[in-house]
C-alpha positions in Angstrom: 118.6 184.7 -111.1 120.6 187.9 -111.3 122.8 188.4 -114.3 126.1 190.4 -114.5 124.5 192.1 -117.5 121.2 192.0 -119.4 120.9 188.5 -121.0 121.7 189.0 -124.7 119.6 186.0 -125.7 116.6 187.7 -124.1 116.9 191.4 -124.9 119.2 192.5 -127.6 120.9 196.0 -127.8 118.4 197.1 -130.4 115.4 195.9 -128.4 116.7 197.4 -125.2 116.7 200.8 -127.0 113.1 200.2 -128.0 112.1 199.1 -124.5 111.1 202.1 -122.4 112.6 201.1 -119.1 110.9 203.6 -116.8 107.5 202.6 -118.0 108.3 198.9 -117.9 109.6 199.4 -114.3 106.3 201.1 -113.6 104.5 198.0 -114.9 106.6 195.7 -112.6 106.0 198.0 -109.6 102.2 198.0 -110.1 102.1 194.2 -110.6 104.2 193.6 -107.5 102.0 195.9 -105.5 98.9 194.1 -106.7 100.3 190.7 -105.7 101.9 191.9 -102.4 98.8 193.6 -101.1 96.7 190.5 -101.7 98.4 188.7 -98.9 97.4 191.2 -96.2 94.2 192.8 -97.5 92.4 189.5 -97.3 93.6 188.7 -93.8 91.8 191.7 -92.3 88.6 191.3 -94.4 88.2 187.5 -94.1 86.3 187.5 -90.8 83.7 189.8 -92.4 83.7 187.7 -95.6 83.1 184.6 -93.4 80.2 186.4 -91.8 78.5 186.7 -95.2 79.4 183.3 -96.7 79.6 181.1 -93.6 81.8 178.1 -93.6 84.3 178.9 -90.8 85.7 175.4 -91.1 87.3 176.5 -94.5 88.7 179.8 -93.1 92.3 178.7 -93.3 91.9 177.3 -96.8 91.3 180.8 -98.2 95.0 181.4 -97.4 96.3 177.9 -98.1 94.8 177.6 -101.5 96.4 180.8 -102.7 99.8 180.2 -101.1 100.1 176.6 -102.2 99.4 177.3 -105.9 101.8 180.3 -105.8 104.6 178.1 -104.4 104.1 175.3 -106.8 103.9 177.4 -109.9 106.8 179.7 -109.3 109.5 177.3 -110.7 107.2 176.4 -113.6 106.8 180.1 -114.7 110.6 180.5 -114.5 111.1 177.7 -116.9 108.3 178.8 -119.2 109.8 182.3 -119.4 113.1 180.9 -120.5 111.3 179.1 -123.3 108.8 181.7 -124.5 110.2 185.0 -123.1 109.3 187.0 -120.0 106.7 189.2 -121.5 104.1 186.7 -122.6 104.4 184.6 -119.5 104.3 187.6 -117.2 101.2 188.9 -118.9 99.5 185.5 -118.9 100.2 185.2 -115.2 98.6 188.6 -114.5 95.5 187.6 -116.6 95.0 184.4 -114.7 95.4 186.4 -111.4 92.8 188.9 -112.6 90.3 186.1 -113.6 90.7 184.6 -110.2 90.3 187.9 -108.5 87.1 188.6 -110.4 85.7 185.2 -109.6 86.6 185.6 -105.9 84.5 188.7 -105.7 81.6 186.8 -107.1 81.9 183.8 -104.8 78.6 182.6 -103.3 80.0 180.3 -100.7 83.3 179.5 -98.9 84.0 176.4 -101.1 83.6 178.5 -104.2 85.9 181.2 -102.7 88.5 178.6 -101.9 88.3 177.2 -105.5 88.7 180.7 -107.0 91.7 181.4 -104.7 93.4 178.4 -106.3 93.0 180.1 -109.6 94.2 183.4 -108.2 97.3 181.7 -106.7 98.2 180.1 -110.1 98.5 183.6 -111.6 100.3 185.0 -108.6 103.1 182.6 -109.0 104.2 184.5 -112.1 104.3 188.0 -110.8 107.1 188.1 -108.2 109.7 185.8 -109.9 109.3 187.3 -113.3 109.3 190.9 -112.1 112.6 190.2 -110.4 114.0 188.4 -113.5 113.0 191.2 -115.7 114.9 193.7 -113.5 118.0 191.4 -114.0 117.4 191.5 -117.8 116.8 195.2 -118.1 119.3 196.7 -115.6 123.1 196.3 -115.4 124.6 195.1 -112.1 125.5 198.6 -110.9 121.9 199.7 -111.3 120.1 196.8 -109.7 120.7 197.8 -106.1 118.7 201.0 -106.7 115.9 199.3 -108.6 115.6 196.4 -106.1 115.3 199.1 -103.4 112.2 200.4 -105.2 110.7 196.8 -105.3 111.5 196.3 -101.6 109.7 199.6 -100.9 106.6 198.3 -102.7 106.4 195.3 -100.4 106.8 197.5 -97.3 104.1 199.9 -98.5 101.7 197.1 -99.4 102.2 195.4 -96.1 101.1 198.5 -94.3 98.3 199.6 -96.7 96.8 196.1 -97.1 95.4 195.5 -93.6 94.0 199.0 -93.4 92.5 198.9 -96.9 90.9 195.6 -96.2 89.3 197.0 -93.0 88.1 200.2 -94.8 86.6 198.2 -97.6 84.6 195.8 -95.4 83.4 198.7 -93.3 82.3 201.0 -96.0 81.5 198.9 -99.1 81.1 195.3 -100.3 83.7 192.8 -99.3 84.0 191.8 -103.0 86.1 194.9 -103.6 88.9 193.3 -101.6 89.4 191.2 -104.7 88.1 193.5 -107.4 90.5 196.3 -106.4 93.2 194.2 -108.2 91.5 194.7 -111.6 92.6 198.2 -112.4 96.2 197.5 -111.2 96.4 194.4 -113.4 95.0 196.2 -116.5 97.6 199.0 -116.1 100.5 196.6 -115.7 99.5 194.6 -118.7 99.0 197.7 -120.8 102.5 199.1 -119.9 104.2 195.8 -120.4 102.5 195.2 -123.7 103.4 198.6 -125.2 106.8 199.2 -123.8 108.6 195.8 -123.2 110.2 194.3 -126.3 112.2 191.0 -126.4 114.1 188.9 -128.8 113.8 185.3 -127.7 116.2 182.6 -128.9 114.8 179.1 -129.2 115.4 177.1 -126.0 114.2 173.8 -124.7 114.5 173.9 -120.9 113.4 170.9 -118.9 110.3 171.7 -116.9 109.7 169.4 -113.9 106.0 169.2 -114.2 106.0 165.8 -112.5 107.8 167.2 -109.5 105.4 170.1 -109.2 102.4 167.8 -109.5 103.7 165.4 -106.8 104.5 168.1 -104.3 101.0 169.6 -105.0 99.3 166.3 -104.4 101.3 165.6 -101.3 100.8 169.0 -99.7 97.0 169.1 -100.5 96.6 165.6 -99.0 98.5 166.7 -95.9 96.5 169.9 -95.5 93.2 168.0 -95.9 94.3 165.6 -93.2 95.2 168.5 -90.9 92.2 170.6 -91.4 89.4 168.1 -92.1 90.6 165.0 -90.3 88.6 165.8 -87.2 85.4 166.0 -89.3 86.0 163.0 -91.6 87.2 160.6 -89.0 90.4 158.9 -88.1 90.4 156.4 -91.0 90.1 159.3 -93.5 92.8 161.3 -91.8 95.2 158.3 -91.7 94.5 157.5 -95.4 95.2 161.1 -96.4 98.5 161.1 -94.3 99.6 157.8 -96.0 98.7 159.2 -99.4 100.7 162.4 -98.6 103.7 160.4 -97.5 103.6 158.3 -100.7 103.4 161.4 -102.8 106.3 163.1 -101.0 108.4 159.9 -101.3 107.8 159.9 -105.1 108.6 163.6 -105.2 112.0 163.1 -103.6 112.7 160.3 -106.1 111.6 162.6 -109.0 113.8 165.5 -107.8 116.9 163.3 -107.6 116.6 162.3 -111.2 115.0 165.4 -112.8 117.5 167.4 -115.0 116.2 170.7 -113.5 114.1 169.9 -110.4 111.6 172.0 -108.6 113.7 171.6 -105.4 117.4 171.1 -105.6 117.9 168.5 -102.8 121.7 168.6 -103.0 121.6 172.1 -101.5 120.3 170.6 -98.2 123.7 169.0 -97.7 125.0 172.5 -96.9 124.4 172.8 -93.1 123.8 176.6 -93.3 121.2 176.3 -96.1 119.5 173.3 -94.5 119.2 175.0 -91.0 118.3 178.4 -92.5 115.6 176.8 -94.6 114.2 174.8 -91.7 114.1 177.9 -89.6 112.4 179.8 -92.4 109.8 177.1 -92.9 108.8 177.2 -89.2 109.0 181.0 -89.1 106.7 181.1 -92.1 104.2 178.8 -90.3 104.2 181.1 -87.2 103.9 184.2 -89.3 100.8 183.1 -91.2 99.2 182.0 -87.9 99.3 185.6 -86.7 98.4 187.2 -90.0 95.4 184.8 -90.6 93.9 184.5 -87.1 94.8 187.6 -85.1 92.2 189.7 -87.0 89.6 187.0 -86.2 90.5 187.2 -82.5 90.5 191.0 -82.3 87.1 191.2 -84.1 85.3 188.0 -83.0 86.5 187.8 -79.4 87.7 191.3 -78.3 84.7 192.8 -80.2 86.8 195.5 -82.0 86.3 196.8 -85.5 88.0 195.6 -88.7 90.1 198.8 -88.7 91.5 198.0 -85.2 92.2 194.4 -86.3 94.0 195.8 -89.4 96.3 197.9 -87.2 97.4 194.9 -85.2 98.4 193.0 -88.3 100.0 196.2 -89.7 102.3 196.3 -86.7 104.1 193.2 -88.0 104.6 195.0 -91.4 106.3 197.9 -89.6 108.6 195.8 -87.5 109.8 193.7 -90.5 111.3 196.3 -92.7 112.8 198.3 -89.8 114.6 195.2 -88.5 115.7 194.3 -92.1 117.4 197.6 -92.6 119.2 197.4 -89.3 120.3 193.9 -90.0 121.8 194.9 -93.3 124.0 197.4 -91.5 125.1 194.8 -88.8 125.8 191.8 -91.0 129.5 192.4 -91.6 130.2 193.2 -88.0 128.0 190.7 -86.1 128.0 187.6 -88.3 125.3 185.1 -89.3 125.1 183.0 -86.1 124.5 185.9 -83.6 122.0 187.6 -85.9 120.1 184.3 -86.5 119.9 183.8 -82.8 118.7 187.3 -82.2 116.1 187.0 -84.9 114.8 183.6 -83.7 114.7 184.8 -80.1 112.8 188.0 -81.1 110.3 185.9 -83.1 109.7 183.7 -80.1 109.3 186.7 -77.7 106.6 188.2 -80.0 104.8 184.9 -80.2 105.0 184.6 -76.4 103.4 188.0 -75.9 100.5 187.0 -78.2 100.0 183.6 -76.6 100.1 184.9 -73.0 98.5 188.3 -73.2 96.4 188.7 -76.4 93.3 189.0 -74.3 94.6 192.2 -72.7 93.6 194.1 -75.8 94.6 195.1 -79.3 97.5 197.2 -78.1 99.2 194.2 -76.6 98.3 192.1 -79.7 99.8 194.8 -81.9 103.0 194.8 -79.7 103.4 191.1 -80.1 102.8 191.4 -83.8 105.4 194.1 -84.1 108.0 192.1 -82.2 107.3 189.0 -84.3 107.8 191.2 -87.4 111.1 192.4 -86.2 112.3 188.8 -85.6 111.1 187.9 -89.1 113.0 190.8 -90.6 116.2 189.9 -88.9 115.9 186.2 -90.0 114.9 186.9 -93.5 117.8 189.3 -94.3 120.4 187.3 -92.4 119.5 184.0 -94.2 119.1 185.4 -97.7 122.5 187.1 -97.6 124.2 184.2 -95.9 122.8 181.7 -98.3 123.7 183.8 -101.4 127.3 184.2 -100.1 127.8 180.6 -99.2 127.4 179.2 -102.7 128.9 180.0 -106.1 127.3 182.2 -108.7 126.0 179.2 -110.6 123.9 178.1 -107.6 122.9 181.4 -106.2 119.6 181.6 -107.9 118.4 178.1 -106.9 119.8 178.5 -103.4 117.9 181.8 -102.9 114.8 180.2 -104.5 114.9 177.4 -102.0 114.6 179.8 -99.1 111.8 181.7 -100.7 110.0 178.5 -101.4 110.4 177.4 -97.8 108.8 180.6 -96.6 105.8 180.3 -98.9 105.4 176.6 -98.2 105.5 177.5 -94.5 102.7 180.0 -95.0 100.6 177.4 -96.8 101.2 174.7 -94.3 100.7 177.0 -91.4 97.3 178.1 -92.5 96.3 174.5 -92.8 97.8 173.5 -89.4 96.2 176.3 -87.5 92.9 175.8 -89.3 93.0 172.2 -88.1 93.8 173.3 -84.5 90.8 175.7 -84.6 88.5 173.0 -86.1 89.6 170.6 -83.4 88.9 173.1 -80.7 85.4 173.7 -82.0 84.3 170.2 -82.5 80.6 169.5 -81.8 81.5 167.6 -78.5 83.3 170.8 -77.3 81.0 173.5 -78.6 77.3 173.0 -79.2 76.8 172.5 -82.9 80.5 172.7 -83.7 82.4 175.1 -85.8 79.6 175.5 -88.4 77.5 177.3 -85.7 80.2 180.0 -85.5 79.8 182.2 -88.6 81.4 185.4 -87.5 78.8 188.2 -87.3 79.2 190.9 -89.9 79.6 193.7 -87.3 81.7 191.4 -85.1 81.1 192.9 -81.7 82.2 189.6 -80.2 80.5 186.4 -81.2 77.0 186.6 -79.8 78.2 189.0 -77.2 79.5 186.2 -75.0 78.3 182.8 -73.9 79.4 179.3 -75.0 80.0 180.2 -78.6 82.1 183.2 -77.7 84.0 181.1 -75.2 84.5 178.4 -77.8 86.0 180.7 -80.4 88.2 182.4 -77.7 89.6 179.1 -76.5 90.1 177.8 -80.0 92.0 180.9 -81.1 94.1 180.7 -78.0 95.1 177.1 -79.0 96.1 178.5 -82.4 98.4 181.1 -80.7 100.0 178.4 -78.5 100.6 176.4 -81.6 102.2 179.5 -83.2 104.5 179.7 -80.2 105.5 176.0 -80.7 106.6 176.6 -84.2 108.4 179.8 -83.2 110.3 177.7 -80.6 111.3 175.2 -83.4 112.5 178.2 -85.5 114.6 179.4 -82.5 116.2 175.9 -82.2 117.1 175.8 -85.9 118.4 179.3 -86.0 120.5 178.7 -82.8 122.3 175.9 -84.7 123.1 177.9 -87.8 126.9 177.9 -88.3 128.7 181.2 -88.2 129.3 182.7 -91.7 131.1 186.0 -91.7 130.8 187.8 -95.0 133.3 190.2 -96.5 132.6 193.4 -98.3 132.3 191.6 -101.6 129.5 189.4 -100.4 127.5 192.3 -99.1 128.0 194.3 -102.3 126.9 191.3 -104.3 123.8 191.1 -102.3 123.1 194.8 -102.7 123.6 194.5 -106.5 121.3 191.4 -106.8 
């Protein structure tokens, strides 16, 4: 949560003088780059990783495991940092992330890789929220706009560099370096934070909703297993997992209503703007991960193009997003929330439609659809964040903003599972000889087996995924179309720029 001035209970005037802010900022930038690039560098490299390890049925879990643990641990790290200080929790999170990264590079099978991605995601949950919080601790309100601009630039650069770096790594060296490349960044960040960040922490006893975090984790994992593995384990297992997920989520809602400081503040969902914006964000996040995760597999495995070409198609989304975000920031005061939300949702849908209808025409068309989707996501993200922050008081701004971020991450995690389930269903043994396990993507990926039944099976399966992406984009349009108008004055926009 942003502060009007650095929190005196966290960093006293004496300690602020000892803290070397430029070098601490460098530590935060390096850590954010490390965490941000992980989301895209793996997407381009994963088809080649699957070629080595096999286990295409677990393809989506490489994303789901990381995103799910990141989402669940974000609120926990926030509470721990209030209790023990930002510095030790931030460093501990990076260390866990690095351990997970090192183990991922040594994975000998897809189940092992998924397990190590869980560890990596646990550490990643500390990086983004604590870096943002530290900026609020270290910089006064009038400085934060400039500093947050640096951090936004980090995400933009990493989104472009990640897909290309992943492609170059798998083409010219071992896929393990997709994960090991994090190690030097993490070491530099830890060293700078250890040497140049100094805190004075007052004793606090914040309530940490471990029960809520555990219940949502159990519920979502059960739901993801039902979606991805139900076709293999049978209808009885799928129904049992769905019932278990429903029970866990019911207990989660009960827990959140009585927890003193819950993981998810359910009362915010009584605000129509927040409820609809978060619903649209959830569905947009589902659609986004479908393209990021499975478009490279289509370009490489079906179109027969290189990992570098696949990287460019995903990179196009990363170009459209920041460009649209900047334009939206300039239009917010004049256009208003409702019109921009409708424009963003419609643009997202058009991009999804291009991919669903014409992806087989080649990587240029695939990249165009990806770019248009990115533009829609950029409009929606900026519009919703600013509108949500200006629709509540200062005391609720942090939890309201966090609810939107959480919906996007949960959407990514659920989307990876949903689309993995769609692909698994399309490649069942009764549809493709031998089923999905006979479709390990070839390392050079000149199209699976150069054609034939297996190539056709993967092509039809991924087309089903893209039609499912279109469905969730349509739901996002419906939710964004219902968002109430919320015109923001100059003060609201300045507050956003300073946060």
